[in-house]
N, C-alpha and C positions, 0 to 999 in steps of 0.2 A: 884110890888113885884117880885123879881127875882127868887123866889122858886115856883111861881104859876104853871108854866108848869110841874115841877117835881111832885108837889102835885096832879095835875090833872092826870098825868101818873099813879101814885100809886093808885088813886081812881078808875080809869077805870079798872085797873087790878083786884082790889077787886070786883067791880061790875060785870065784866066779869066772874070771878070765881063763884060768887053767882048765876049768870044766868046759867052757865054751870052745876052747881050742880043740877039744875032742870031737866037736861036731862041725869043724871047719870044712870038711870035705863034702859039702852038700852041693848039688847041681847049681849052676849059675842062675838058671831060671827061677829055682826055688829061693836062692839067695836074694834075687832082685825083688821077688814078691814079699819075702820076709822084711827086707829093708823098707819097702813101701808101707808095710803094716806097722813097723816100728815108728816110721815118720808120722803116720796118721795118729798113732797113740800118743806120741810126744806132743803133737799139735793140740790134741784134746786136753792133755794135762796142762799145757801152757795157757790155753784158753780159760780153763777153770781158775787157774791162779790169777790171770790178768783181770778177770771179772770181780775179784775181791777188793779192788781199789775203792776207797771211799772218796777219793779226789783224783780223778783221772788226769787232770791237768798236770799233777805232779809226775805222773807216769810219762806223759808226753814230753814235758820239760826235761825229765831225766834222760830219756832216750835221745832227744835232740842234742842236748849239751854233752851228754856222755858219748854220743857218736862223734861229736866234734873233737873231744879230748882223745878218744880212742884212735881216730884217724891221725891226729897230730902225733900221738905216741906210737902209732903203728903197732898196736898190741897183737892184732891178728897175725901179722907177718912174723913178729917175734915169737909167738907161740908156735906157729908152724915151723919156723926155723929150728926151735928147740926140738920139736918132734922129728924133723929130718936129721938133726944131729944124733938123736937117740937111734934112729934108723941106721945111720952109718956106723955108729959105735958097736951095734950088735950084728953088723954085717948082713942087713936085710937086703931084699931084692931091688931097693931103690924106687919102687913104684908109689911110694907115698902112703902105703897102707898104715904103717905105724904112726906116721904123723897125723893122719885123719882119725884114727882110733883114739890116740892120746888127746887130741884137741877136743873132739866131740864128747868123749866120756868125761873129760875134765869139766867142761862147761855144764853138762847135765848134772854131774854129781855135786858141783860147788854151788851153782845157782839154786836158790831156794831157801825157804824159812827154816827147814828142819836143821840145816847146818848150823845156823846161828842159835836157834832156840836150844837145840841139843847140846851144843858146845857150852852155852851159858849154864844150862842145868848141870852139866858135868862139872864145870869149874866152881859153881857157887854151892850146889847142894850135894855133889857127888852122885847125882841121879843120872844114869846113863840110858834110861828107857827110850828116850826119843832117838838117840844115836843108835841104839840096838835095832829099833824099827827101821831107821834109815839104812843101816848096814844090811839088813835082810833085803830091802828093796834094791839097794845098789848091787848086792851080790847077784840077784836074779837078772837085773838089767845088764850087768857085766857079761853074763852067760850069753844073752841075746845079742848084745852089741859085738861080742867077740866072733860070733859065727859069721858076721857080715863085714866087720871092720878090722878084724885080726887082733894080733897080740898087743898092739899098741895101747889097747884099753888098760892093760896092767899098770902102765906108768902113770895113769891118772890117780892111782892111790897116793902118790907122793904129794902133789898139790892139795889133795883132799885132807891128808893128815897135817900138812903144814898150816893150812887155812883154819881148820877146826881146832887144831892143837893150840894155835896162837890165841884164838878167842877164848878157849878154855883156860889157858894160862893167865890171861888178864881179866877173866870173868868177874872176879871179886871187885877189882877196880872199876870195871865198866858198870857193875850193879850199883856201886857206891856213888858214881859221878852222874849217871844218866837216870832221870826220873822214870819210874815204871810206866807212866802214861805215855811219855815220849817214846820209850822203847816199843811199846805196843803199837803206836801209830807208825813208827818206822818199819816194823816187821810187816804190817799190813801193806804199806805202799811198796816196800822192797819185794814182797811176794808178788805183787801185781807187776812191777817192773821186770822182775826176773821171769815171770810167766810169759811176758811178751817175747823175751829173749829165747825162752825154751820153745815157744811157738815157732820162732824163726829157725831154731835148730831142727824142728820137725819138718819144716819146709825144705831145708837142705837135705835131710835124710831121705825125703821122698823124691829128691831130684828135681824139685820144682823151682828152686832158687839157689843162689850161691851167696847168701848174705854173710858178711864178715861179722859174725856174732860177737867174737872176742873184742871187737872195736866198740861194742856197746856196753862192755862191762863197767867203764867209769860211771855209767848211769846210776849204779848203786851208790856211789859216793855223792852224786848230785841229789839222789833221793834223800840221803841222810841230811845233807845241807838244807834242802827245801823243807823237809819235815821239821827239822830243828828250828829254822827261821820262823815258820808258821806257829810252832808251839810257843816259842818265847815271845812272839808278837802278841799272841792271845794272853799270855801271862802278864804282859805290861799294859794291856788295854782293858 
């Protein structure tokens, strides 16, 4: 079943959130220190990913044009409004904790090469090993995030399953249309672009900035367009 890896990923996020909820009654001082620790760890992860770029001009172009598109579409506000809607529906306290947990976890779990590579492997070869590995990482991350950001993390399982499930569903067509070399180049630059976004998430978690990371998400589309244009230009020359 080509969706099995995606389903396991969503399930472990849910389980991790529920386990994390058991530890939510920690002192505020400890919670603040843990949040700063998470922020620093996420920044290091993003930095490692960002340094993998083979053409950093693509990363810069993607973030700039992606940011313009994101601001025009107001993605950050729409994603936060969705989180606040979920908060009202389940009768939460209205302090925005569910919205913050949902948005932050969604960005962390969706941005990254493992989502794309794992979903493609699931759809093309029925190999779920990459998504199983991602599921374990996301599960433990969910535990940690829930202790500080609350139950809103659980709702991130929905966009994760929709995103990875869609890629897995069309994986055969993607593999048939897109040359392997082009896909490899895209994954490298997408990882780097996503890494900068994850670094920004870490800054937000550490309380150093309030960057609207969701507004940078269209940068992934710009990365695909830029890498594709460069690839086909080299093919023609």
